[in-house]
N, C-alpha and C positions, 0 to 999 in steps of 0.2 A: 745516547746523545749528550753532548757537552752542555752544562748549564748555560743559560742565556746571559747571565750577568753575575757580578761578584756576589750579590745577595743570594742568588740561587745556588751558587757554588758553596757559599758558607753553610747554607741549610743542608746541602748534600754532604758536605764534609762532616758536619756534626752528626748526621744520621749514620754515616759510614763509620765514624769512630765509635758510636754507641753500639753498633752491630759487630764490631771487631772481636774475633775470638782467635786464640792461638793455642793449638793443642800441643801436648808434650813433644811429639816428634818434630813438629815445625819449630818449636822453641829451641830444641836441641840443635837443629840444623842452623837456625839463625845465630844462635850463640857461638857455634863453630866458626861462622863467618866473622862475627864481631871479634872473636879471639884470634882470628887469623890462623886457624888450625890447618888451613889448606896450604899454607906456606911452610917451607923448611923451618924447623925450630930455631935455627940460627938467625933467621930474619924475622919470623913471626913473633917469637917470644919477646924481644925487646920493643917491638912496635905495638904489640897487643894492648897494653894499658892506654896508650894514647888513642888508638883506634876505638877502644871501648868508650873512653871519655868523650871523644868527638861524636861517635854514633849515638850515644845516650843523650848527649846535649842537643842533637839535631832532631831527635824523635819527639813527637807530641807526648805529653804526659800519659794519656790513656794507653798508648802503645808501650811506653816505658814500663808501666805497671803490669801489663800483660806479659811482657818479657822478663819481669822481675829484675829489672835493672835499677840499682840504687842510685838516687839522685837527691842531693840535699840542698838546703838553702845556701850552703857555702859553695856548692858546685856552680850555681848559676852565675855569680859574678866572675868566677874564675873562667868559666866558659865564654862569657861576654868579652872579657879582657883578651883571651886568646883569639877570638874571632876578629876583634878590632885590630890586633897585631898582625894577624894573617892578611886581613884586608889592606892594611897599610903597606906591608911587604909586597903584596900582590900588585899594588899600583905602581911600584918601582920597577917591576919586571918588564922586559920588552914584550910586546903583544904576542908574538909566536910562542914564547916561553910560557906566558900566562895561559895560553889556550891548550897547552899540553895536558893530556895525551889526545884530546878530542880532535885536534887538527890532523894529527898523524892517522888516527883511526878513520877520519873522513877521507883522507887521501887514499888509504888502503881500500875503503869501500868503493870509492869512485873508480879506482883501477880495476877492482873485481867486477864491477858492473860493466865496465868497458869490454872486458874479455869474457864476461858471463861465466865466471868460475865461482866455486864454493869457498867459504872461509878457510883459512889455513889450518884450523884445528879439525881433528876428526869428529864425527858425530857423537863419539863417546870418549870422555876423558875423566881422569880422577882428580878430585879436589879433597885432599886430606882423607878422612874416613868415609866420605860420601862420594858416590859415583853419580855423575850427571848423565842421564840418558834421555835424549829427546826433550830436554828442558825440564825433566822431573828428577827430583833428588831421591836416591835410595840409599839406605844405610849400607856400608860396605866393610 
């Protein structure tokens, strides 16, 4: 059940963070996502440092620590400046562009529901070194 109010949610969030554990296989899998290892190297390699910086900055400190992601006092103002710049640029974009890719995914979902068909991807596909089978990751 969802917490009744913000104070209940805050208590739930603090408890959940205190109970959080990440074992080595999960950490390795998440690190592969952060480093964009599921993308071709020609695309993932140049984008990985920015993705790592953004992901690390968006994570709560306890999660960062469990993931062993380095975050310094110098990173925080850089992250804040980048987020403010992104927000300013985002406000200048037309609404449909601002909502990408979610608006396209919603249209695809609605079309699928109308014709009652499955998603375009097969139930099993490869992401880098990991194989996703029925929503679970397995080393590959």
